[in-house]
N, C-alpha and C positions, 0 to 999 in steps of 0.2 A: 843073317842073309834071308831075304824074302823068298818064300816058296812061290811056285807058280800060282797057287791059290791066292797069295797075298801080293801078286805082282801088279803090273800096270793097270789091268782091268779093274782091280779092286781100288787102286788109287783114283782112277777116274770116277768110280762109284762114290768114293768118299767126297770128291770135289762136287759131284752133281748133287749129293744129299745136302751139302751146305747151301748151294744156290737155290734149290727147291724150297728148303726150309725158310730162307729169307723172303722168297716171293710170297709164300703163304702168310707170313707175318705182315708183310707190306700191305696186303689187301685190307687189313684192319686198321693200320696205323697211318696210312697216307694222309687223311684229313689233318692230323696233328703236324705232319711235315709241311703241309700247305701253310698253316698258321705260323709255324716256326720260321719258314722262309720270309714271310711278310714282316714278322716281328724283327728279324735280323736286318731287313732293308729299311724299316721305318726310321726316319730321322737320319738317313745316311748323309754324312759330312756336314751335319748341323749340330750346334750346341743344344744342350737340354733346354727346353722351353722355347726353342726357335723353330719348331716344326709342328705340324698337325699330327695329333695322335688319333689314329683311326682304330687301332687295336690296343686295348688297355690290358688285356690278359689273354690267356689261352681260351677260357670259356667265352669271353667277350668276342675274341677273334672268330671263333667258330660261329657264334650267333650273327655277327655282322656280315660275314661272308655268305652264310646261308640265307639271311634276310635280303641282302642286296643282289646276290648273283644266283641264288638258288642252291639247293642241296647238292646238285651235281658238281658245283664248283669246288666242293670239299674234296673231290677226287681229281682235281686238276693235276696233270702230269703223271698220272698213275702208270701208263705204259713205260714212260721213261724211268720212273722210280723203280719199277719192277726190273727193268734192264740193269740199272745201276746196282741194285741189291743182288741180282743174280751173279753178275761178274765179281762184285766185291766179295761175296761170301763163298763163291765157288773156290776162289783162291784162299780167302781168309780162313774159313773153317776147314777147307780141304787140306791145306798145307799143315794146319795144326793137327788134324786127325791122322794124317799120314805119319807125321812125326811121333804122335802119341802112340799109335799102333806099333811102331817100330822101336819104342822105348827110348827115343832120342831126347825126351824132355823130362826124364825122371832121374833121380839121383840113385846112389847105391842102396838106399833103403826103400826104393820104390815110390817115393813121394815126388810130386811134381816140383821141379826146380824153377824158382822164380825167374832166374836169368834165362835158362834154356826155353822155358815156356813163353816168356815175353819175346824172345828172339824169334821163335817159330811163328807165333801169332803176329808179331810185327812185320816179318818178311811177307807173310801171306796177306796181311792187311795192306801193305804198301803195294804189292803186285796187283791186288784186286782193285785198289783205288785208282791206279793208273789205267787198268783195263776198263773200268767203269766211268772214267772222267767224261767222255762224250755224253753219256746218259745223265750224269749229274748236272752237267752244263745245261742240257735241254730241260730237265725237270725243274731246275731253278728258274729258268726263263718262263716256262709255262705256268709255274705256280705263282710267279710274280705278276703275271698279266691279270689285270683286274678292271672292274668298272671304274670309270674316271673318278667317281665320288669317293672311292676308298683305295685308290692306287698308291703304291709306295715303290720307290726305286725306279730305274729305267724300265720303260714298257716296250718290250720287243713284240713284234707282231707275227708270231708263229701260229700256224693253224693246227699243229699236232706234232707228235714225236718224229715221225718219218719226215714230214715236211720241214721240221726244224733242223734235223740232221743234214738234210739236203741243202737248205738255205745257208747254213753255217759253212758247209763245205764249199758251196759255190762262191759265197761272198768273202769268206775268211780263210779258205784253203784248209788242207788237212791239219795244219798246225792249229787252226782256229778251233777244231774239235777238242783240243786238249788245253783250251784256255782254263786257267785255274788249277792246273795239275800240280803246281808247286805246293800249295797247302794240302792237297789231297794225299801226298805221300806221308807227311807227318801225321795228318789226320787219321789215315788208315793204320799206320804203324803204331802210334801212341794209343789210339782208341781200341784197336784190336788187342794189343798187348795187355792193356789194363783190364779189358773185359774178360778175356779168356783166362788169364791168370787168376783174377778174383773169383770167377765162376768156378774154376777147378778147385781152388783152395777152399772156397766156401763149402763145396760138396765133400771134400776130404775132411774138413773140420767137423761137419755134421756126422759123417760116417764114423769117425773116431770116437764120437760121443754117443754112438748108437741112436742118433736122432733121425727120424724119417727114413731109416734104412729099409723099412718094409714097403715104402711107397716111392718108387723111382720118379714118378711124376711130381710129387711134392718136393722131393729132393732137388730136382731140376728147377722147379719153380723158385725155391728159396735161394739157390745159387745164382739164378738168373737175375733176381732182384738186386742182389749185391753187385753183380756185374754191371747192371744198368746205372747204378749210382756212381761207381768208380769211373766208368767210361764217360759219363756225362761231364764230370769235373775235368777230365783230361782232354776231352774232345772238343768242347764248345768253342774255345778261341779259334782253333783251326777251321771249324765248321763255319763260323761267321765269316772269316776271311775268304774261304772257298766260295761261299754264297755271293759275297760282294764282287769278287773277281769274275765269277761266272756271269753275273747279271749286268755288269757295267757296260755302257755303250763304247763303241770303238770308232776311231777316226778313219780317214781314207787309207791309211797305211796299216789298218787293222791293229793299231795300238790302243790300249785301254785309255779312255779319256779321264778316268778318275784315279786309277792306280797303275803303276808300272810293273808291280809284282807283289809277292807275298810280304816282304819286309816293308815296302812302301805302304801297303795297306795297313799293316799293324801300326806303323808310326803315325799315319794320318788319322786313323781311328782314335788312337789314344790322345793325340794332340787336339783334335776337333771335338770328339764326343766323350773323351775321358776313358780311363782304363776299364770302367764298368761296361763299356760298349762291347768288350770282348766276350761278355757273358750275356749279351742280348739274346733273348729267346731261350735262356737256360731252362726255364720252367717247361717251355714247349718241347725242348729237346729231350728232357728227362721224361715228360709225360708220353713222348713218342718212344724214346729208347727203352723206358721201363717195360711197357706192354710188348714192344717190338722184341726186346731182348728175351723176355719170358716166352713169347710165342715162338721166336726163332730157335732158342736153345732147347726148349722143351720138345719142339717138333724134331730138332736135330737129334736129341738124345733118343727119342722114340724111333726114329729112322735107323739109328745105329743099332738099337736093340732088335728091330725087325730084320736088319741085314745080318746080324749075328745069328739070329734064329734060322733064317733061310739058309745060311751057310753050314749050320750044325747038322 
């Protein structure tokens, strides 16, 4: 049973630490998210060789965007991305930390249970993804907006995060703010479960072998790198679909012109672009998730240590 010291106030602190850690990491990794979004939209609904290739790789994409639109374009959609990451990780890391602190994800030997850990992280990831969907929608549209010479995907005309949220609400209604929420749920659940369990297990494995135990920062860094790899492999297909659904144009009835939903998007992508299209932008997503995961989880671990110190 939780004491007053470990009650609701501490739970809220746990959730806030997750959101703040994610926002810190996003400041450094958003340029890679911009490139990832455009790589995922490049060649939409077209067979290989039947479309213009503006972005050949992650480094080339960064170069092309900076050269054509200026360095500031590499931070397109940053406020929306900060909002998405805050809501996602407030729930994702918060729920996991609350369960971890209460001993709900460990077995009788004190080790992290794969199933219990994955369930806790998955539930938090799903809740956070739903809460952050409006911001993911806006960040995708803003990051896809580009100079005509290098534009990919449908080009929405939003002037900023607040204006985009208002435009979508006025034109598509409240439901429109949650366009693309279907893949966000498995995206958040699968990605979060894979990341948190692999992160925790990597640290436990290193501790058992007395590796890096004298350096909490290095221990978090090593665990976070493994978490980034596992998360990327599990997350990418759902991330591509979420990007496509968020950016597609809508008709007069606010229905998507390209895809009717998550399954329809999966089927059309595989039929038209091939199964490999589900891993479009995989290098970009790892290059973003790798540093992002490291910065996020290292910052999160340090905040937990600080919080424990301040409570002692």
